[in-house]
ZATORVEX-128024 format. One line per 10 residues: their letters; for each residue x, y, z of N, C-alpha, C, CB. Coordinates in steps of 0.1 Angstrom, whole numbers, plus 5000, padded with zeros to 4 digits. Glycine has a CB too. Example, Ala and Ser with C-alpha at 12.3 -4.5 7.8 and 13.67 -1.06 7.14 Angstrom:
BEGIN
as	5132 4943 5078 5123 4955 5078 5132 4967 5078 5113 4955 5090 ~ 5128 4978 5071 5137 4989 5071 5129 5000 5079 5141 4994 5057
//
This chain:
BEGIN
xxxxxxxxxx	2735 3666 6383 2741 3654 6388 2739 3654 6403 2756 3653 6385 ~ 2734 3643 6409 2732 3642 6423 2744 3637 6430 2720 3632 6426 ~ 2745 3641 6443 2756 3637 6451 2753 3624 6458 2759 3648 6462 ~ 2763 3616 6460 2761 3603 6468 2756 3606 6482 2773 3595 6468 ~ 2750 3597 6488 2745 3598 6502 2756 3600 6512 2736 3587 6506 ~ 2768 3596 6509 2780 3597 6518 2792 3599 6509 2781 3585 6527 ~ 2802 3604 6516 2815 3606 6510 2825 3598 6518 2819 3621 6509 ~ 2834 3590 6511 2843 3582 6518 2857 3588 6516 2843 3567 6512 ~ 2863 3591 6528 2877 3596 6528 2886 3585 6534 2878 3609 6537 ~ 2898 3584 6529 2907 3574 6534 2921 3578 6530 2904 3560 6528
xxxxxxxxxx	2930 3572 6538 2944 3573 6534 2951 3560 6536 2952 3585 6542 ~ 2961 3557 6528 2967 3543 6528 2982 3544 6526 2960 3534 6518 ~ 2988 3534 6532 3003 3532 6530 3005 3518 6526 3011 3536 6543 ~ 3002 3514 6513 3003 3500 6509 3017 3494 6511 2999 3499 6494 ~ 3017 3481 6515 3029 3474 6517 3038 3475 6505 3026 3459 6520 ~ 3033 3473 6493 3042 3472 6482 3049 3485 6478 3034 3468 6470 ~ 3043 3496 6482 3049 3509 6478 3054 3518 6490 3039 3517 6470 ~ 3050 3515 6502 3053 3523 6513 3060 3516 6525 3040 3529 6518 ~ 3063 3503 6523 3070 3496 6533 3081 3487 6528 3060 3487 6541 ~ 3090 3483 6537 3100 3474 6533 3101 3463 6544 3114 3481 6531
xxxxxxxxxx	3106 3451 6541 3108 3441 6551 3118 3447 6562 3114 3428 6545 ~ 3116 3442 6574 3124 3447 6585 3129 3435 6594 3117 3457 6594 ~ 3139 3437 6601 3144 3427 6610 3136 3428 6623 3159 3428 6613 ~ 3137 3417 6631 3131 3417 6644 3137 3428 6653 3134 3404 6651 ~ 3150 3431 6652 3156 3441 6660 3151 3455 6656 3172 3441 6657 ~ 3148 3458 6644 3143 3471 6639 3130 3474 6645 3143 3471 6624 ~ 3121 3464 6647 3108 3466 6652 3106 3462 6667 3098 3458 6643 ~ 3116 3460 6674 3115 3456 6688 3106 3445 6690 3111 3468 6696 ~ 3108 3434 6682 3100 3422 6683 3101 3416 6697 3104 3412 6672 ~ 3090 3413 6703 3090 3408 6717 3097 3394 6717 3076 3406 6722
xxxxxxxxxx	3094 3385 6708 3102 3372 6709 3117 3374 6707 3097 3363 6698 ~ 3121 3383 6698 3135 3386 6696 3141 3391 6709 3137 3396 6685 ~ 3134 3400 6716 3139 3407 6728 3139 3398 6740 3131 3419 6731 ~ 3129 3389 6741 3127 3382 6754 3128 3367 6752 3114 3385 6760 ~ 3129 3362 6740 3128 3348 6737 3113 3343 6737 3136 3340 6748 ~ 3111 3330 6734 3097 3325 6733 3097 3310 6734 3091 3329 6719 ~ 3085 3305 6736 3083 3291 6738 3074 3285 6727 3078 3288 6752 ~ 3076 3273 6724 3068 3265 6714 3064 3252 6721 3074 3263 6700 ~ 3052 3248 6721 3048 3235 6727 3055 3223 6720 3033 3233 6727 ~ 3060 3214 6727 3066 3202 6720 3057 3195 6710 3071 3192 6731
xxxxxxxxxx	3044 3195 6714 3035 3188 6705 3034 3195 6691 3021 3188 6711 ~ 3038 3207 6690 3038 3215 6677 3050 3212 6668 3036 3229 6680 ~ 3060 3204 6673 3072 3203 6666 3074 3188 6662 3084 3208 6674 ~ 3075 3185 6650 3078 3171 6645 3093 3169 6645 3072 3169 6630 ~ 3097 3156 6643 3111 3153 6643 3118 3161 6631 3113 3138 6641 ~ 3111 3161 6620 3116 3169 6609 3117 3184 6612 3107 3168 6596 ~ 3108 3189 6621 3108 3202 6625 3121 3205 6633 3096 3206 6633 ~ 3124 3196 6642 3137 3197 6650 3149 3199 6641 3139 3185 6659 ~ 3149 3190 6631 3161 3191 6621 3161 3204 6614 3160 3179 6611 ~ 3149 3209 6610 3148 3222 6603 3153 3233 6612 3134 3225 6598
xxxxxxxxxx	3149 3233 6625 3153 3243 6634 3168 3243 6636 3146 3241 6648 ~ 3174 3231 6636 3189 3230 6638 3196 3236 6625 3193 3216 6640 ~ 3190 3232 6613 3196 3237 6601 3196 3252 6600 3189 3231 6589 ~ 3185 3258 6605 3183 3273 6605 3192 3280 6615 3169 3276 6606 ~ 3198 3272 6624 3206 3278 6634 3199 3283 6647 3214 3289 6628 ~ 3187 3279 6649 3180 3284 6661 3186 3277 6673 3165 3281 6660 ~ 3187 3285 6684 3192 3280 6697 3180 3279 6706 3203 3290 6703 ~ 3178 3267 6711 3167 3264 6720 3170 3253 6730 3154 3261 6712 ~ 3162 3253 6740 3164 3242 6751 3150 3234 6751 3167 3248 6765 ~ 3152 3221 6751 3140 3213 6752 3136 3210 6767 3142 3199 6744
xxxxxxxxxx	3124 3214 6770 3120 3213 6784 3109 3203 6785 3115 3227 6790 ~ 3111 3191 6791 3101 3181 6792 3094 3182 6806 3108 3166 6791 ~ 3081 3182 6805 3073 3183 6818 3066 3170 6821 3063 3194 6816 ~ 3067 3160 6812 3060 3148 6814 3057 3141 6800 3046 3149 6822 ~ 3051 3130 6800 3049 3123 6787 3040 3132 6778 3041 3110 6790 ~ 3046 3135 6767 3039 3143 6757 3037 3158 6761 3026 3137 6754 ~ 3043 3162 6771 3042 3176 6776 3055 3183 6777 3034 3176 6789 ~ 3055 3195 6774 3068 3203 6775 3068 3214 6764 3080 3194 6774 ~ 3080 3220 6762 3081 3230 6753 3095 3232 6749 3075 3244 6758 ~ 3097 3239 6738 3110 3244 6734 3111 3258 6738 3113 3242 6718
xxxxxxxxxx	3122 3262 6745 3124 3275 6749 3136 3281 6740 3128 3276 6764 ~ 3132 3292 6732 3141 3298 6723 3148 3310 6730 3134 3302 6710 ~ 3161 3311 6729 3168 3322 6734 3165 3336 6728 3183 3320 6733 ~ 3166 3346 6735 3164 3360 6730 3175 3363 6720 3163 3370 6741 ~ 3173 3372 6711 3184 3377 6703 3185 3369 6689 3197 3375 6709 ~ 3175 3361 6686 3174 3355 6673 3161 3358 6666 3177 3339 6675 ~ 3161 3357 6653 3149 3361 6646 3137 3352 6649 3152 3360 6631 ~ 3125 3358 6651 3113 3351 6653 3109 3343 6641 3102 3360 6659 ~ 3099 3334 6642 3095 3326 6631 3088 3334 6620 3085 3315 6636 ~ 3083 3346 6623 3076 3354 6613 3085 3357 6601 3070 3367 6619
xxxxxxxxxx	3098 3357 6604 3108 3361 6594 3110 3349 6584 3122 3363 6600 ~ 3104 3337 6587 3105 3326 6578 3094 3326 6567 3104 3313 6585 ~ 3084 3335 6569 3072 3335 6560 3072 3349 6553 3059 3332 6568 ~ 3073 3350 6540 3074 3363 6533 3061 3371 6536 3075 3360 6519 ~ 3050 3365 6537 3038 3373 6539 3035 3377 6554 3026 3365 6534 ~ 3044 3372 6563 3042 3376 6577 3054 3383 6583 3040 3363 6585 ~ 3063 3387 6574 3076 3394 6578 3073 3407 6585 3085 3396 6567 ~ 3081 3411 6594 3080 3425 6599 3083 3435 6588 3091 3427 6611 ~ 3076 3446 6589 3078 3457 6579 3079 3470 6586 3066 3456 6569 ~ 3085 3479 6580 3086 3493 6584 3083 3503 6573 3100 3496 6591
xxxxxxxxxx	3078 3514 6576 3075 3524 6566 3088 3530 6561 3066 3536 6572 ~ 3088 3533 6548 3100 3539 6541 3100 3554 6540 3102 3533 6528 ~ 3089 3560 6546 3089 3575 6546 3082 3581 6534 3103 3580 6545 ~ 3075 3574 6526 3067 3580 6515 3054 3585 6521 3064 3570 6504 ~ 3049 3596 6515 3036 3602 6520 3025 3592 6517 3034 3615 6513 ~ 3015 3591 6526 3004 3583 6524 2996 3587 6511 2994 3582 6536 ~ 2988 3578 6506 2979 3581 6495 2966 3586 6501 2977 3568 6486 ~ 2962 3598 6498 2950 3604 6503 2939 3604 6493 2952 3619 6508 ~ 2928 3598 6496 2917 3595 6487 2903 3600 6492 2916 3581 6483 ~ 2895 3605 6482 2881 3607 6485 2873 3601 6474 2878 3623 6486
xxxxxxxxxx	2865 3591 6478 2857 3583 6468 2865 3579 6456 2845 3592 6464 ~ 2877 3575 6457 2885 3570 6446 2894 3580 6440 2876 3564 6436 ~ 2891 3593 6442 2899 3604 6437 2912 3605 6446 2892 3618 6437 ~ 2923 3606 6439 2936 3607 6447 2940 3621 6448 2947 3598 6440 ~ 2941 3626 6460 2946 3640 6462 2961 3640 6461 2942 3645 6476 ~ 2966 3651 6456 2981 3652 6454 2988 3655 6467 2984 3663 6444 ~ 2981 3662 6477 2988 3665 6489 2978 3662 6501 2992 3680 6490 ~ 2984 3661 6513 2976 3659 6525 2968 3672 6527 2985 3656 6537 ~ 2974 3684 6524 2967 3696 6527 2954 3697 6518 2976 3708 6523 ~ 2954 3693 6506 2942 3694 6497 2932 3684 6502 2946 3691 6482
xxxxxxxxxx	2936 3672 6507 2927 3662 6513 2920 3668 6525 2934 3649 6516 ~ 2928 3674 6534 2923 3680 6546 2913 3691 6543 2934 3685 6555 ~ 2916 3699 6533 2907 3710 6529 2894 3705 6524 2914 3719 6519 ~ 2895 3694 6515 2883 3688 6509 2875 3682 6521 2888 3677 6500 ~ 2881 3676 6530 2874 3670 6542 2867 3681 6550 2883 3662 6551 ~ 2874 3691 6553 2868 3702 6560 2856 3709 6553 2879 3713 6563 ~ 2858 3711 6540 2847 3716 6532 2834 3707 6532 2851 3718 6517 ~ 2837 3694 6532 2826 3685 6533 2819 3685 6546 2831 3670 6530 ~ 2827 3686 6557 2821 3687 6570 2813 3700 6572 2833 3687 6581 ~ 2818 3711 6566 2810 3724 6567 2797 3722 6560 2819 3735 6560
xxxxxxxxxx	2797 3716 6548 2785 3714 6540 2775 3705 6548 2788 3707 6527 ~ 2780 3695 6555 2771 3687 6563 2766 3694 6575 2779 3674 6568 ~ 2774 3703 6582 2769 3711 6593 2759 3721 6589 2781 3718 6600 ~ 2761 3727 6577 2751 3736 6572 2738 3729 6569 2756 3743 6559 ~ 2738 3718 6563 2726 3710 6560 2719 3707 6573 2730 3697 6553 ~ 2726 3702 6583 2720 3698 6596 2714 3711 6603 2731 3692 6606 ~ 2720 3722 6602 2715 3734 6608 2702 3738 6601 2725 3746 6607 ~ 2701 3737 6588 2689 3741 6581 2678 3731 6582 2693 3742 6566 ~ 2681 3718 6582 2670 3708 6581 2669 3699 6593 2672 3700 6569 ~ 2678 3701 6603 2677 3694 6616 2683 3681 6615 2663 3692 6620
//
């Protein structure tokens, strides 16, 4: 059986198994800590109503016709929290999944040993054949 031309090593911490949703406060979200601005042009009248319903605190700053922004106070959740696929996440402490060409190693140590053995094999080949 011939060996492939390369070996692929990877480790992963998938969202579904290794992370949980987190609050802005947990991840030191910059908009949460400092506040943020949104151009007025990006907000419809319905959007203003939605922001009010959601309890966001902001100031409307007009700079001229059609120009200005909404300034959101610090200490409130950023907009990423409104979208399930964009929410902040934190690791839950599970060990990463260590793989070599699809094979799943049971421990980080066995993955590291496998990787080191592969590196030694490559170095030996290079020394022999240039």
